[in-house]
N, C-alpha and C positions, 0 to 999 in steps of 0.2 A: 207261501200260502197264503191265501185271501179268504176271508171270509163278510158277505154282505148280506146285510140287510135286505130285501126286496117284499118285506110283506108288507108295504103302505106302500108298494109303485105294481106287483103282480099278485093272484086271485091265489095261485093255485099252490105256494109252495110260501114261508118264512124266510130261508137261503139258499145263498147259496155261496157252498166250498167250492177256491178254482185253488187246485194246485197244475205244477206239469214235474213232466219227468225229459229227460234228457236221449230216451230213442224209445221207442215203440215199447219193446220189452221192461222196460222200468218202464213204463204207463205202465203195462197190462199190470204188472206186478204191485204197483201200490193201487190199484182198484182194487186186483185178488186183495191183500191184506189190510183195503179200507172195509170191502164185506167181511173179513174174514173176523176182522176184530169186534165191525157190528154188533155183525151175525152169534156173536160172544158174549154180547149184554143182550142180548135178545131184541136188534132189532133185522129184522128181512129188509131189503130190495122192492119195491114193489114194479121197478126191471130197471134192465141194463140195457145200454145202447152202445152203438159205435165201437166193438168191439175187435169184431174181422179187420177195421186200419189199425185199431190202434194209436191213434196219431187224437181223437177228441174220445172218451170214455165215457158217459150222463148216463150217474144210477143216481136212481130216482126213489126219497125214503117218506118224499108226503112234505113232509115241515121241512126237510132243509131237501138240498138235490148237489150230491159230488159232479164237479167237470174236474176230470184229472184230463189235461192235454202234452200234446205232445209240445217241445218249447217252439217248434217255428208255426202251430195250429194256433197255443194262445198268443204271440204274438200276432196270426192273423184276426183272427176272431176278435180280441183284444174285450173280453166281455167284461173287465175291468170300464175301462171306457163306455163303454155302449150300456151301462150302467153304476153312470158313475153324477148320480145321482141321489143311487143309496148308501146308506151308511156304513165303513166297515166296522165291523166288531169285530172287537182283544180277541184273542186266541190263548187262554194260556198256553205254555208251551211250545207253541207253534215259531216261536226261534231254532228250539231244538229239530222237526220236521224238516226245512228251511236249511240246514248245515251251519 
């Protein structure tokens, strides 16, 4: 899992959270769990995209955007390289989320 601070580079959101699953089913499950946990915390997404193919699901919460990729899609789109000028944010507990 990677969190990029894009607020100085992009005017529409502050952070990108990028993570991936090993299958399309896992990508959908990760996406659903993120939405569920944030809804339980009182946050609802403004929009969700990409759920039909489940190779890349985008969940927009305005202040941050979650990108859940399949492994091949993450390598292909390589948002970390595309947004290489964005500082990475250290997230407590991220080690547990990445295995």
